[in-house]
N, C-alpha and C positions, 0 to 999 in steps of 0.2 A: 793260118790254121788256128792260131791262137784266139781269134775272134769268136770261133764257134765252140771253144771249150766252155762247158758250164761252169758258172761262178760259184765257187765253193767258199766265198768269204764269208763276211758278218751278216748276210742277209737272213739265214735261218735264226740267227740270234737276235735279229731286230724283230723277227716275226714272232719268235717265242716271247720276247718281252712285250710286244703288242697284245699277244693273247692274254699275258698275265695281267697287263694293264686292265684289258677289257674284263677278265675275270674278277679283278680287284674291284673295279666300279660296280659290278654287279653284286659283289658283297656288301659293299658299302651303301648300295640302294637298298638291299634286303635288310641290312642293319637298321638304316634309316626308317624303313616301314615298320619293322618291329618296335623300335622307340616311339614312332608315332601311335602305333595301336595302344602301347603300354600308357602312354601319356593321356590318350583319349579315354582309357578304362579308369586311370587314376582320377581325371578329371570328373568322370561320371560317377565314381565312387565318392569323391568328395562331395559333389552336390548332394548324392543320395544321404550322406552322413549329416550334412548341414539340415537337409529337410527333416531328417529324424530327430536332429537336436531340437528344432524348432518346435517339432510336435511334442517333444518330451517337456520342452520348456513351458509350452502351454498348458500340458497336464499337471506339471508341478504347480504352476502359478494358480491353476484351479483347485488343486487339492489345498494349497497354502490358503486360499480365500475360504474354502469349505472349512479348513481348521479354524481359522480365525472366527467364522460364524460359530462354530459349534462351541469355541471357547466363549464367546460372548454370550452364548445362549445358556452355557453352564453358569456363568456369572449371575445372570437373570433368574435361573431356577434356584441358585442358591439364595439369593435374595428373596424370591417368593417363599421358599422353603422357610426360611427365617421368620416370615410373615405369617404363613400359614399355620405353624405349630402352635402359636399362642391362640389363634384363632379356634383352631381344633380343640384345645383344651377348654377354652370358654364354652363351646357348643356341648362338649361333653358334660362339663359342670352344671350348664343350666338344664340340660336334659334329665340329668341325675336328679336335681332338685324338683323338677317337673313331675317325674315319677313318682318321688318319695311324697308329694303332697296331693297326688292324683287318687282316684278312687282304687281301692286295695284290691283289685280284681287279679285273678290268676289266669295265665294262658297256656293251658296244659297243650303241648303240641309233642306228638311221638312219644318218646320215652320221659320226656322231662314234665315234672309236676308243674313248674312255672318257667315256662320259656322265656317270658318278660325279665324275671329276676336274673336267670341265667345269662341272657343277653347284656344286660347292664353290667353284671360282674365280669363278663368276658371283654366288654368294652373298657372297663376299668383297669384290667390286666394288660390289655393291648395298648392302651394310651402310655403305660410305663415301660413297655417293651422297646428298647432301642433298636432291636433287630427287626422290627415291622416297620415298612415303609410308611412315608408320610402319606402316598396315595392310597394304600391300603386303608391306613386309619381314616383317612378322609373318606373313603367309600363306605367303610362300616358305620362311621357316624352318620352319613347321610341316610344308610339304610334303615338305621335304628329310629332317625326321625321320621321316615316315610311310614315305617310299621306303626309308629304311635299315632300317625295322622290317620291311618286306616282304621284304628281302633274306633275312632269318632264315627265312622260311617257304617259300621257293623252292630251286630247283635250276636252274642254268644253264650252259651249255657255249659255248665260244668258242674261237677260234684266237689265237695269238700267237707271241711268240718268247722263248727263253729267254735269260739274261744272255749266253750265248756266241754268240747270234745264230741257234742253230737253231730251226727251227719246231716248235711243239708244240701240242696240244690240251690245253685246261683245262676243269676242271669244278669248279664251286662247289656245295658241299653245304650250304645254309643259310649259317650263318655258323659252321658245326662245322668244316668242312675244305674245303681248297683242294688239288686234286690235279693233275697233269699227265702227259702221255704224248707223247713224241717223235713227229715225224710217221713216222717208220719203224717206230714200235712197239716199239723195242729198249729204250727205258728209260723208266721210270715213276718218280715220286716225289711229295713233298707239300711244303707250306709249314709250317715249324716256328715256330709263333708264340712259343715261348719263346726260341729261337735268332735268330729274325728272319732265317731264310734258307731257300732250297730244299734239301731233302734227298733224294738219290736212294735209292730203295727199291724195287726190282723185286718184292718179295714183294707189293705193292700192284697188280700190274700187272693182274689179273683185276678187282679191285675198281674199279679206275680205267675199265676198259672197260666194266664194268656201269654204272657211274655216267653215263658218258657216253651210254650208250644210253638209260637213264632220263630223263635231262635233255633228250634230244632227242625224248622220247616215242615211241621205238622199240619199248619194252617196258613193261610195267606196273612200278609202283614195288616194290620188294622190299628185304628186309633185306641190308644190305652190310658189309663188314668195311672200315671206313675209319680212318686215324689220327685220333685225337682228343687236343687238348691237355690236359695233365694239369690237375685241378682246382687253383686257387689260393686260398690263405687270403685271406678277406676281412676287412679291417681298418677298424674304425670310426673 
């Protein structure tokens, strides 16, 4: 009879242990999978950070090279500026001497009685002004040179007064001749460059009248008989 009695000994306990072991193994496997995922993620993040760092390093290297180039250019610009300032000073002084010895014609533009004189005074003030950039000084000096060159290719008429106060009409023929005619038309003359003074010469009355009409675009340009300064010997 004892053979058929159910066994109530350690078997359930063993089964429970087996189940616990099985459950424990599953937990270990799950933990191992989580660790593997975290490791994979960390590895991927590390690679991403390394690539990002490499990109940043390249950008930093590029910026450093650009900075070095800018610094080198700044040094060159400083050297160029040191050379160009004396050059600009000489250019202005030469132009000032040229204008002082040139025909004493006026250039009335706008509200200015003599824009040429105003221009030279402005250049003088600008050259002494440290707040004006070298580039601006260079531009304005070249502009003044260009205007003076253009005077040699044009004719212009304007009104003014003689040294004795009489009103007169003046006409500039390029840089070749400067003539005048009094308001009443009774006297004509020209500027004698060699003597640096006005010369009365009514033989040029018709020439002055013709030049005035051409300068005012009242007639087409034509050949004129005007006083021209004698050629001077050029010494090297």
